[in-house]
C-alpha positions, -999 to 999 in steps of 0.1 A, spaced: -580 -630 623 -548 -625 642 -518 -611 624 -482 -606 634 -476 -569 639 -440 -572 652 -416 -600 650 -381 -588 642 -356 -564 656 -328 -552 634 -295 -535 634 -273 -522 607 -235 -521 608 -220 -491 591 -184 -479 592 -195 -442 589 -217 -419 608 -248 -427 588 -240 -407 557 -242 -427 525 -262 -458 516 -257 -492 531 -276 -521 515 -302 -528 541 -314 -559 524 -280 -574 532 -279 -560 567 -313 -573 575 -305 -608 564 -282 -617 592 -293 -646 613 -315 -633 640 -312 -598 625 -290 -578 645 -308 -549 633 -273 -529 638 -229 -547 625 -264 -562 616 -282 -580 644 -317 -589 651 -326 -600 685 -357 -619 693 -379 -595 711 -412 -584 702 -400 -550 688 -386 -545 655 -362 -517 646 -329 -510 631 -299 -500 652 -264 -494 640 -231 -506 653 -199 -487 647 -171 -508 632 -139 -492 621 -132 -499 584 -106 -527 577 -71 -516 569 -49 -533 544 -11 -538 544 3 -526 511 28 -548 493 39 -536 459 24 -526 426 -9 -519 443 -13 -555 457 -19 -565 493 -8 -593 515 -13 -604 551 17 -595 573 8 -605 608 37 -591 628 24 -561 646 -7 -553 666 -20 -533 637 -16 -564 614 -36 -585 638 -62 -558 642 -66 -556 604 -69 -593 601 -96 -593 628 -115 -566 610 -116 -587 578 -127 -618 598 -154 -597 614 -166 -586 580 -166 -622 569 -187 -632 599 -158 -654 612 -164 -642 647 -144 -667 668 -114 -662 646 -119 -625 647 -118 -627 685 -85 -646 684 -70 -620 660 -81 -590 682 -68 -609 713 -34 -612 696 -34 -575 688 -42 -568 725 -14 -591 737 10 -570 716 -5 -537 728 -26 -540 759 -38 -504 754 -52 -509 719 -86 -492 723 -100 -501 689 -91 -538 693 -111 -539 725 -140 -523 708 -139 -546 678 -135 -576 700 -166 -565 718 -184 -564 685 -173 -600 678 -185 -612 712 -218 -594 707 -223 -612 674 -219 -646 689 -243 -637 718 -217 -634 746 -230 -601 758 -211 -600 791 -178 -603 773 -189 -577 748 -197 -553 776 -164 -560 794 -145 -552 762 -165 -520 756 -158 -511 793 -121 -515 787 -121 -494 756 -139 -466 775 -115 -470 805 -86 -465 781 -103 -437 762 -132 -420 780 -138 -399 748 -144 -429 725 -180 -423 714 -181 -455 693 -177 -478 724 -205 -459 742 -228 -465 712 -219 -502 710 -223 -508 747 -256 -490 746 -268 -514 719 -259 -544 740 -278 -530 770 -308 -522 749 -308 -557 734 -307 -571 770 -338 -550 779 -320 -523 799 -330 -495 776 -326 -468 802 -290 -477 807 -286 -478 769 -299 -442 767 -272 -431 792 -246 -445 769 -262 -429 738 -264 -396 756 -226 -398 763 -219 -407 727 -239 -378 714 -222 -354 739 -189 -366 724 -201 -367 688 -231 -345 684 -234 -350 646 -236 -388 649 -267 -399 629 -265 -435 639 -265 -427 677 -297 -405 673 -312 -434 655 -302 -459 682 -314 -437 710 -347 -435 692 -349 -473 692 -342 -473 730 -369 -447 737 -393 -467 716 -385 -498 735 -394 -479 767 -427 -469 751 -417 -432 748 -427 -429 712 -426 -391 712 -389 -390 722 -382 -418 698 -397 -397 669 -377 -367 680 -345 -387 678 -353 -401 644 -362 -365 633 -327 -354 644 -311 -383 625 -330 -373 594 -322 -336 598 -285 -346 598 -289 -370 569 -322 -369 549 -312 -400 530 -309 -422 561 -332 -452 554 -331 -468 589 -345 -437 606 -374 -435 582 -382 -471 589 -379 -468 626 -399 -435 627 -426 -453 607 -428 -480 635 -430 -453 662 -458 -435 643 -476 -468 640 -473 -472 678 -489 -438 682 -517 -448 658 -505 -422 632 -510 -447 604 -508 -423 575 -475 -409 588 -462 -444 592 -472 -453 556 -453 -422 544 -422 -431 563 -422 -467 551 -427 -455 516 -397 -432 519 -376 -460 532 -387 -481 502 -378 -453 478 -343 -452 492 -340 -489 492 -365 -508 469 -353 -541 483 -362 -533 519 -385 -563 526 -394 -552 562 -405 -518 550 -430 -534 526 -441 -558 554 -447 -531 580 -465 -509 554 -487 -539 547 -494 -543 584 -504 -506 586 -527 -509 556 -543 -539 572 -548 -519 604 -566 -493 583 -588 -520 567 -572 -517 532 -566 -555 529 -560 -554 492 -532 -529 495 -518 -549 524 -518 -580 502 -498 -561 476 -471 -551 501 -471 -586 517 -466 -601 482 -436 -578 477 -422 -589 510 -425 -626 500 -407 -618 467 -378 -603 486 -377 -626 516 -396 -659 509 -386 -675 542 -402 -648 564 -430 -668 581 -449 -639 596 -458 -624 562 -476 -656 552 -497 -655 584 -506 -619 577 -514 -623 540 -536 -653 550 -554 -631 575 -559 -604 549 -574 -629 525 -597 -642 553 -609 -606 559 -618 -604 523 -637 -637 525 -613 -657 504 -608 -685 528 -593 -710 503 -565 -685 495 -561 -678 532 -556 -715 539 -529 -717 512 -509 -690 530 -515 -704 565 -501 -737 551 -469 -720 541 -466 -702 574 -470 -734 593 -444 -751 571 -419 -724 580 -430 -722 617 -446 -755 628 -451 -743 664 -471 -712 656 -503 -716 675 -518 -685 659 -515 -700 624 -532 -733 634 -560 -713 650 -564 -690 620 -564 -719 596 -589 -737 618 -612 -706 615 -608 -706 577 -617 -743 575 -647 -737 596 -658 -709 573 -658 -732 543 -676 -759 562 -647 -783 568 -654 -789 605 -632 -819 607 -601 -801 597 -611 -770 617 -613 -791 649 -579 -807 641 -563 -773 638 -580 -759 669 -567 -789 688 -531 -783 677 -535 -746 685 -548 -755 719 -519 -779 726 -495 -751 716 -510 -728 741 -535 -707 721 -560 -694 748 -589 -688 724 -586 -722 708 -585 -738 743 -616 -718 754 -635 -727 722 -628 -764 726 -637 -764 763 -670 -747 754 -677 -774 728 -667 -801 752 -639 -813 730 -607 -828 747 -575 -819 729 -547 -830 752 -524 -858 740 -546 -867 710 -523 -856 682 -490 -870 693 -478 -835 702 -477 -842 739 -504 -836 764 -489 -806 782 -507 -773 777 -481 -745 775 -503 -719 790 -539 -711 798 -543 -741 821 
C-alpha cells in the first residue's frame, strides 16, 4: 500500500522572536498553509517556517478606547497591520502604500507590504519590497528573514540560507531564523545541518513547538524514527491540537510497522482536521496492512471524496477490492488510477490486456507513463 509521507509545508507568523506560545492549530489552518505569517506552499516537503510581522499599534482616544485616525503614515501603517492580521491582504497593501506615499523611507511599511504580497502569491513584489526595506536599513534582520522565506518557497534554498545567515549575524538570538534556516537546509537534503539549526532554536527556547516538529521531520529523513517520534511527541505535549504532529508521528509508526499505533495517531489527526485528505489515504493503507480491507475501503472512499484526482487512492482501493474478491470494482479503480497517471496501475492493466483509455468518461489522455 502506498501512503502519503509528505504533503504540506507550513509557516507560522509570530510577532516575537519565537519565545512564548503561538496557537499552531490556527497557524497551520491557513489556506495552503504558509507554514510561517502562516503559509503553506505546495511542495512535497512539510515544515513550519516563521514570518516576522511587527505587532499592530493602536491610536489611543480617551478613557482607554481606540479609534482609527488615518492622517499620518503611522496611522496608515497601523491600519495595514490590522488588515494583515485579518487576512485582508489587498486592502493591507493599499494601506501600506498610503503610508509609503506619506513617508517614502518607511522601512517597516515596505516590509509589511512585502508580507501582504507574499500572502497573495505575488512573490516578485514581495521580494522587491523586502529589497527596498533592506536598502533603506541594511541592519533590518526581519526583512532578511522574510525575503529568505520567499526564496525558499520558490525553491532557491541556497539563496534563502544567505538571507538567514545575515539575519542571524544581525540578530544572533533569533529563534525563528534558526528554525527557518533549518527548513532551508532540509529542503536541500542537508538533514544534519537542519537538525543543528533546530537544536540551536531549542537551545534558545526549549518550548518552541515548531522546531520540535521540524526536527522530527529531519530525523525521519535520516531514518532516526525513534528520535522523530520523540520530537513529534514533544510538539504534541506543547500543543495538543497540533494535527500535523499526530499525522507525522502516525507516518513514522507506520514506517516502523506499528500500524495500530499509526491508526491511533491518524484518528487523532482526523478529529482535529477532518478535511485533510492524506490522512484518510494513510489510515486506509494501515488497515490494509492489518488485513482489514473493508475498513481500508471506507477510508479510501473518504480520501477520494476529498481529493477526486488522487491516482494513489484509486489504486489502493482497487487493491483492497481485489483482496476481498470484488474484481469488477477493483478493475474499475485500476482503470481510473491508470487514466490519472498511476504507473503501477497502467503496467498491471497492460499485463492483463485491459484497455483503460477513454472508458470512464474521464478523458483518454494518460498523464504520464505513456
